[in-house]
C-alpha positions as CSV (number, residue, x, y, z in Angstrom):
1,M,22.1,14.8,48.2
2,Q,19.9,12.6,46.7
3,R,17.4,15.0,45.0
4,R,20.4,17.2,44.1
5,D,21.4,14.3,42.2
6,A,18.0,13.5,40.8
7,L,18.0,17.0,39.7
8,A,21.2,17.0,37.9
9,L,20.1,13.8,36.2
10,A,16.9,15.4,34.9
11,A,18.9,18.4,33.6
12,L,21.0,16.2,31.8
13,F,18.7,13.8,30.3
14,P,15.4,15.7,30.3
15,T,13.5,12.6,28.7
16,A,14.3,10.3,31.3
17,A,12.8,12.8,33.7
18,L,9.2,12.7,31.8
19,A,8.9,9.4,33.2
20,Q,8.6,10.7,37.0
21,A,6.6,14.0,35.9
22,P,3.1,14.8,33.9
23,W,3.9,15.8,30.2
24,P,4.1,18.3,29.1
25,Q,5.7,20.5,31.4
26,R,6.5,23.5,29.2
27,P,5.7,24.2,25.4
28,V,5.8,21.8,23.0
29,R,7.5,22.0,19.7
30,V,6.3,20.2,16.6
31,I,8.9,20.1,13.8
32,V,7.4,20.2,10.1
33,P,10.0,19.2,8.0
34,F,8.9,21.0,4.8
35,G,7.6,24.3,4.0
36,A,4.6,26.0,5.0
37,G,1.5,25.6,3.3
38,G,2.2,22.0,2.4
39,G,0.2,19.0,3.4
40,T,2.1,18.2,6.7
41,D,2.1,22.1,7.5
42,I,-1.6,21.9,6.8
43,I,-3.0,19.0,9.2
44,M,-0.5,20.4,12.0
45,R,-2.1,23.8,11.7
46,L,-5.8,22.3,11.8
47,I,-5.3,20.3,14.9
48,Q,-2.8,22.8,16.6
49,P,-5.3,25.1,18.5
50,Q,-6.9,22.1,20.0
51,L,-4.1,20.3,20.8
52,A,-2.6,23.0,22.7
53,E,-5.9,23.4,24.7
54,R,-5.8,19.5,25.6
55,L,-2.2,19.5,26.6
56,G,-2.3,22.7,28.3
57,Q,0.7,23.9,26.9
58,P,1.6,26.0,23.8
59,V,2.1,24.2,20.6
60,V,4.8,25.9,18.4
61,I,5.1,24.7,14.8
62,E,8.7,25.0,13.4
63,N,9.1,24.6,9.8
64,R,12.5,23.2,8.7
65,P,12.2,22.4,4.9
66,G,15.1,20.4,3.2
67,G,16.0,17.1,1.9
68,G,12.8,15.8,1.2
69,G,12.2,16.2,4.9
70,T,15.7,14.6,5.9
71,I,16.9,17.7,7.5
72,G,14.0,18.3,9.8
73,S,13.9,14.7,10.9
74,H,17.6,15.0,11.8
75,A,16.7,17.7,14.1
76,A,13.9,15.9,15.8
77,V,16.4,13.0,16.3
78,Q,18.9,15.2,18.0
79,A,16.4,16.9,20.3
80,T,16.9,15.9,24.2
81,D,14.4,18.4,25.3
82,G,11.7,15.8,25.6
83,H,9.2,18.3,24.1
84,S,9.8,18.1,20.8
85,L,7.9,16.1,18.0
86,L,8.2,15.5,14.5
87,A,5.2,15.5,12.0
88,M,5.7,13.7,9.0
89,D,4.2,12.5,5.8
90,S,4.5,9.4,3.8
91,S,8.2,10.7,2.4
92,I,9.4,8.8,5.9
93,S,8.9,5.6,4.2
94,V,10.6,6.5,0.9
95,N,13.8,8.4,2.1
96,P,15.5,5.2,3.2
97,F,15.4,4.1,-0.3
98,L,16.2,7.3,-2.0
99,H,19.4,8.5,0.0
100,A,22.5,6.4,-0.1
101,R,23.1,7.3,3.5
102,L,21.0,8.8,6.1
103,P,22.4,10.7,9.3
104,F,20.1,8.5,11.2
105,D,18.2,5.3,11.3
106,T,14.5,5.8,11.4
107,E,13.4,2.8,13.0
108,R,16.2,2.8,15.8
109,D,16.1,6.7,16.3
110,L,12.5,7.6,16.1
111,Q,9.6,6.1,17.5
112,T,5.8,6.5,16.1
113,L,3.3,8.1,18.2
114,A,0.2,8.7,16.6
115,M,-1.3,8.3,13.0
116,L,-3.6,11.6,11.8
117,A,-4.6,11.3,8.4
118,T,-4.8,9.7,4.9
119,A,-5.1,11.2,1.6
120,P,-5.6,9.6,-2.0
121,V,-3.6,11.1,-4.8
122,I,-5.3,12.2,-7.7
123,L,-4.3,11.7,-11.5
124,C,-5.2,14.8,-13.3
125,A,-4.8,15.8,-17.0
126,H,-4.9,19.0,-19.1
127,P,-8.2,19.7,-20.8
128,S,-6.4,19.3,-24.1
129,F,-5.4,15.8,-23.4
130,A,-7.3,13.5,-25.2
131,P,-8.1,10.4,-22.6
132,N,-10.8,11.0,-20.1
133,S,-10.4,7.6,-17.9
134,V,-7.8,5.2,-17.0
135,A,-8.7,2.8,-20.0
136,E,-8.5,5.5,-22.4
137,L,-5.1,6.6,-21.1
138,L,-3.6,3.1,-21.0
139,A,-4.8,2.4,-24.6
140,F,-3.2,5.7,-25.6
141,A,0.1,5.3,-23.9
142,R,0.4,1.9,-25.2
143,A,-0.4,3.0,-28.8
144,Q,2.1,5.6,-28.6
145,P,5.2,4.7,-26.0
146,G,7.1,7.4,-24.6
147,R,4.8,10.3,-25.9
148,V,2.4,10.5,-22.7
149,N,4.7,12.6,-20.1
150,Y,3.5,13.2,-16.8
151,A,4.9,16.2,-14.3
152,S,6.1,15.9,-10.4
153,G,7.3,17.5,-7.7
154,G,10.9,16.5,-8.3
155,N,12.5,12.9,-8.2
156,G,11.6,10.5,-5.5
157,A,8.5,13.0,-4.5
158,S,5.2,10.7,-3.8
159,T,4.0,12.7,-7.2
160,H,7.0,10.9,-9.2
161,L,6.7,7.7,-7.4
162,A,2.7,7.6,-8.1
163,G,3.5,8.1,-11.6
164,E,6.2,5.0,-11.6
165,M,3.7,3.1,-9.7
166,L,1.4,3.6,-12.9
167,R,4.0,3.0,-15.4
168,M,4.8,-0.5,-14.0
169,V,1.1,-1.6,-13.0
170,G,-0.1,-0.3,-16.3
171,G,2.4,-1.3,-18.4
172,I,3.2,1.8,-20.0
173,D,6.2,3.8,-21.2
174,I,5.7,7.4,-19.9
175,V,8.2,10.0,-19.6
176,H,9.0,12.1,-15.9
177,V,9.0,15.6,-16.3
178,P,10.4,16.9,-12.5
179,F,9.9,20.3,-11.4
180,N,11.2,21.9,-8.0
181,G,7.9,21.2,-5.9
182,T,4.2,20.4,-6.6
183,A,3.0,24.1,-7.2
184,P,5.5,24.5,-10.1
185,G,4.3,20.9,-11.5
186,V,0.8,21.9,-11.3
187,A,1.2,25.5,-12.9
188,A,3.4,23.6,-16.2
189,L,0.1,21.0,-16.2
190,L,-2.5,24.3,-16.3
191,A,-0.3,25.7,-19.0
192,G,-0.5,22.7,-21.0
193,Q,3.3,22.5,-20.8
194,V,2.9,18.6,-19.6
195,Q,-0.3,16.5,-19.9
196,I,-0.8,14.5,-16.7
197,M,0.2,14.8,-13.3
198,F,-0.3,13.0,-9.9
199,A,-1.1,15.6,-7.0
200,G,-3.0,16.1,-3.8
201,I,-6.4,17.3,-4.0
202,S,-6.0,19.8,-1.8
203,S,-3.6,21.6,-4.5
204,T,-6.1,20.6,-7.6
205,R,-9.7,20.4,-6.3
206,Q,-10.3,24.0,-7.3
207,H,-8.7,23.5,-10.8
208,I,-11.0,20.5,-11.5
209,E,-14.2,22.1,-10.3
210,T,-13.7,24.9,-12.4
211,G,-12.9,23.0,-15.6
212,R,-9.0,23.9,-15.6
213,L,-8.0,20.2,-15.0
214,K,-9.7,17.1,-15.6
215,G,-9.8,14.5,-12.6
216,I,-9.2,10.9,-14.1
217,A,-8.9,8.7,-11.1
218,V,-7.7,8.9,-7.3
219,T,-6.0,6.1,-5.3
220,G,-7.5,4.6,-2.5
221,D,-10.3,2.1,-1.5
222,A,-13.1,4.4,-1.6
223,R,-13.8,7.7,-3.7
224,S,-12.8,11.1,-2.4
225,P,-15.5,13.2,-0.7
226,A,-13.7,16.3,-1.7
227,L,-14.0,14.9,-5.5
228,P,-16.8,12.3,-5.5
229,A,-17.2,12.4,-9.1
230,V,-14.1,11.0,-9.8
231,P,-13.7,7.0,-10.0
232,T,-11.0,5.2,-8.0
233,F,-8.2,3.3,-9.8
234,A,-9.8,0.0,-8.4
235,E,-13.3,1.0,-10.2
236,A,-11.1,1.4,-13.2
237,G,-9.3,-2.2,-13.1
238,L,-6.3,-1.0,-11.7
239,P,-6.7,-2.0,-7.9
240,A,-2.9,-2.2,-7.5
241,M,-2.5,1.4,-8.0
242,N,-2.6,2.0,-4.1
243,A,-0.5,5.3,-3.6
244,E,-1.6,7.0,-0.8
245,T,-0.2,9.7,1.4
246,V,-0.2,9.2,5.3
247,W,0.5,11.6,8.0
248,G,1.4,11.3,11.9
249,L,3.4,12.1,14.6
250,W,6.9,10.9,15.4
251,A,9.2,11.5,18.5
252,P,12.7,10.8,19.5
253,A,13.0,7.5,20.4
254,A,13.8,8.3,23.9
255,L,10.7,9.6,25.0
256,P,8.3,7.5,27.2
257,A,5.6,5.5,25.8
258,T,3.3,7.1,28.1
259,V,3.6,10.8,25.9
260,G,3.1,8.8,23.0
261,E,-0.4,7.1,24.4
262,R,-1.5,10.5,25.2
263,V,-0.6,12.4,21.9
264,A,-2.5,9.7,20.1
265,R,-5.6,10.0,22.6
266,E,-5.8,14.0,22.3
267,G,-5.2,13.6,18.5
268,G,-7.8,11.1,17.9
269,A,-10.6,12.9,20.2
270,I,-9.5,16.2,18.2
271,L,-9.9,14.4,14.4
272,A,-13.3,12.8,15.7
273,M,-14.4,16.8,16.5
274,P,-17.2,17.3,13.7
275,E,-16.0,20.6,12.7
276,I,-12.4,19.5,12.6
277,A,-13.2,16.4,10.5
278,A,-15.3,18.3,8.1
279,R,-12.7,21.0,7.5
280,A,-10.1,18.1,7.0
281,V,-12.5,16.5,4.5
282,E,-13.0,19.8,3.0
283,L,-9.1,20.1,2.6
284,G,-8.7,16.6,0.9
285,F,-7.5,14.6,4.0
286,V,-9.1,11.4,5.4
287,P,-9.0,11.6,9.6
288,A,-7.4,8.3,10.2
289,A,-6.6,8.6,14.1
290,G,-4.5,5.7,15.0
291,S,-2.2,4.4,18.0
292,A,1.5,4.5,18.1
293,A,1.2,0.7,17.2
294,E,-1.0,1.1,14.4
295,Y,1.0,3.9,12.6
296,A,3.9,1.9,13.3
297,A,2.4,-1.3,11.3
298,R,1.5,1.3,8.2
299,F,4.8,2.5,8.1
300,R,6.3,-0.9,7.7
301,R,3.8,-1.8,5.0
302,D,4.5,1.3,3.2
303,L,8.5,0.3,3.3
304,A,7.2,-2.5,1.8
305,T,5.4,-1.0,-1.2
306,W,7.8,1.8,-1.8
307,G,11.1,0.2,-1.8
308,P,10.7,-1.8,-5.1
309,I,9.0,1.2,-6.7
310,V,12.0,3.3,-5.9
311,R,14.6,0.6,-6.9
312,Q,12.7,0.0,-10.0
313,S,12.5,3.7,-10.9
314,G,16.0,4.5,-10.1
315,A,15.1,7.6,-8.4
316,R,17.6,9.0,-5.9
317,A,17.6,12.4,-4.0
318,E,19.1,15.2,-6.0
């Protein structure tokens, strides 16, 4: 009788049963709340085969785009099967400020599992744009307020907020031109329809190497191995330009901590593999494996960074 009761309880509350059994017991679903080909999708597909091998179960990536990541995140919050995870980028630190009301509370309903990677953001310019350095850009923009425009992947996107950060820390008046995604913004930059844009290295590296765009500076503490000739903002005298994208894995709050410990351990081992690390760098990522606690600390730090930027910019989700 007691065994039947336990089985019935496990059927009603699958996550509760995980604490009493090895995990995973069936395929693991990783919700990517963005479309295929984006940074979150790329980093997950990079580690997917090895993660499946190490977990001993298939790892299925499910793209659930929409709402700047909020639709897929909500699906993860609602999952009760104990085998659904959420892959997320830095928008999870921005969305609480962009949306008047989210259908979930990130810190209450989700938990960090493992940090995977970071990536600097690069400021690119069309070759016809006269300034070739941060100093020249600041001087140019200050001499002509409102004449410099910058593209972004949309209101509230990381590419938008990095531009707002530059506007604030650089003390310049530049005009935001939002597009429906990073790719259309980069296309407009390539066509000379806009002058500058913050973007990921993975989406601009080829254009910089072929001379169709020029790299002005990258965020972060060090130059990117993918584009070592491009200086950092810190080198250019703007250390406060610390915009950086962070990727990691989350899960519903009810998932036992032991699951997170295993995911972090396996993720760290995979990212330490020379071939995986080299490929990640080639794609513009910086492997940055971290525990649930380390990722949670980074999340809180990013909340403190992006909250004031969003509020001062007036950005709102569309």
